C-alpha positions as CSV (number, residue, x, y, z in Angstrom):
1,M,-2.3,17.2,-33.5
2,E,-2.5,17.3,-29.7
3,A,-5.3,15.2,-28.1
4,K,-8.0,17.2,-26.4
5,R,-7.7,17.1,-22.6
6,P,-10.7,16.0,-20.8
7,D,-12.7,18.8,-19.1
8,L,-12.4,18.2,-15.4
9,R,-15.7,20.1,-14.7
10,R,-17.6,17.9,-17.1
11,I,-16.1,14.8,-15.6
12,L,-16.7,15.9,-12.0
13,A,-20.3,16.9,-12.8
14,A,-21.0,13.5,-14.5
15,N,-19.5,11.6,-11.8
16,I,-21.5,13.5,-9.0
17,K,-24.8,13.0,-10.9
18,E,-23.9,9.4,-11.4
19,Q,-23.2,8.8,-7.8
20,R,-26.2,10.7,-6.7
21,T,-28.4,8.6,-9.0
22,I,-26.9,5.4,-7.6
23,L,-27.9,6.5,-4.2
24,G,-31.3,7.5,-5.5
25,I,-31.1,11.0,-3.9
26,S,-31.9,14.5,-5.1
27,Q,-29.7,17.5,-5.4
28,E,-31.3,18.8,-2.3
29,K,-30.7,15.6,-0.2
30,L,-27.0,15.5,-1.4
31,A,-26.7,19.1,-0.4
32,E,-28.1,18.3,3.1
33,M,-25.9,15.3,3.5
34,A,-22.7,17.3,2.5
35,G,-23.6,20.5,4.4
36,L,-23.9,22.4,1.2
37,S,-26.7,24.4,-0.5
38,W,-28.6,22.8,-3.2
39,Q,-27.6,25.7,-5.5
40,T,-23.9,24.7,-5.0
41,I,-24.7,21.0,-6.0
42,N,-26.6,22.4,-9.0
43,S,-23.8,24.7,-10.0
44,I,-21.4,21.8,-9.8
45,E,-23.5,19.5,-11.8
46,C,-24.2,22.1,-14.4
47,Q,-20.5,22.9,-14.7
48,R,-20.8,26.5,-13.6
49,T,-18.5,26.3,-10.7
50,W,-15.5,24.3,-9.4
51,V,-15.1,22.9,-5.9
52,S,-12.5,23.3,-3.1
53,D,-10.5,20.4,-2.0
54,N,-12.6,20.2,1.2
55,T,-15.8,20.1,-0.8
56,L,-14.4,17.4,-3.1
57,E,-13.4,15.2,0.0
58,T,-16.8,15.8,1.6
59,L,-18.7,14.7,-1.5
60,A,-16.5,11.6,-1.8
61,N,-17.2,10.8,1.9
62,V,-21.0,11.1,1.3
63,F,-20.6,8.8,-1.5
64,K,-18.3,6.4,0.4
65,I,-15.8,6.5,-2.4
66,E,-12.2,7.7,-2.7
67,T,-11.8,11.4,-3.7
68,F,-9.8,10.6,-6.8
69,Q,-12.8,8.5,-8.2
70,L,-14.8,11.8,-8.6
71,L,-12.1,13.0,-11.1
72,L,-11.7,9.8,-13.1
73,P,-13.3,9.9,-16.7
74,L,-16.0,7.3,-17.3
75,E,-13.8,5.7,-19.9
76,L,-11.0,5.1,-17.5
77,R,-13.4,3.9,-14.8
78,M,-14.8,1.4,-17.2
79,L,-11.3,0.1,-17.9
80,L,-10.6,-0.6,-14.3
81,S,-12.3,-3.8,-13.2
82,Q,-13.8,-4.0,-9.7
83,D,-10.7,-5.9,-8.7
84,G,-8.6,-3.1,-10.1
85,M,-10.4,-0.6,-8.1
86,E,-10.2,-2.7,-5.0
87,T,-6.4,-3.0,-5.5
88,L,-6.1,0.8,-6.0
89,H,-8.1,1.3,-2.8
90,Q,-5.8,-1.0,-0.9
91,L,-2.7,0.7,-2.2
92,I,-4.2,4.1,-1.0
93,Q,-5.0,2.7,2.4
94,A,-1.4,1.2,2.6
95,K,0.1,4.6,1.8
96,R,-2.0,6.4,4.4
97,S,-0.9,3.9,7.0
98,Y,2.7,4.3,5.9
99,D,2.4,8.1,6.1
100,E,0.9,8.0,9.6
101,S,3.6,5.6,10.8
102,F,6.3,7.9,9.3
103,N,4.8,11.0,10.9
104,E,4.8,9.2,14.2
105,I,8.6,8.4,13.9
106,I,9.4,12.0,12.8
107,C,7.0,13.8,15.3
108,P,6.1,11.4,18.0
109,K,3.1,12.3,20.0
110,R,4.2,13.0,23.5
111,P,1.8,13.3,26.5
112,L,1.6,17.0,27.8
113,P,3.5,17.6,31.0
């Protein structure tokens, strides 16, 4: 029997609500901080709608977490210790730095004539 896949809408909704609760803010305040309507936040938390990649990044920035953390099931987040999350964060930062360096080599920024 195939294992049931986690419902991403459920995971995202739970993670947004959890992060919002940690900050002690309402759906209205989160919407204001993210430049969204409170109806959008409510629809996401009630699993009625999905989000664009831009909205996902915006919410992660408001919460000051990495975007992928909004998509991790609680069970997986509990398995990762704080040190594990910090290591993962450092790896992501290193990859971003590498990508920027690589892009500069391939497409160097040149001053306009």
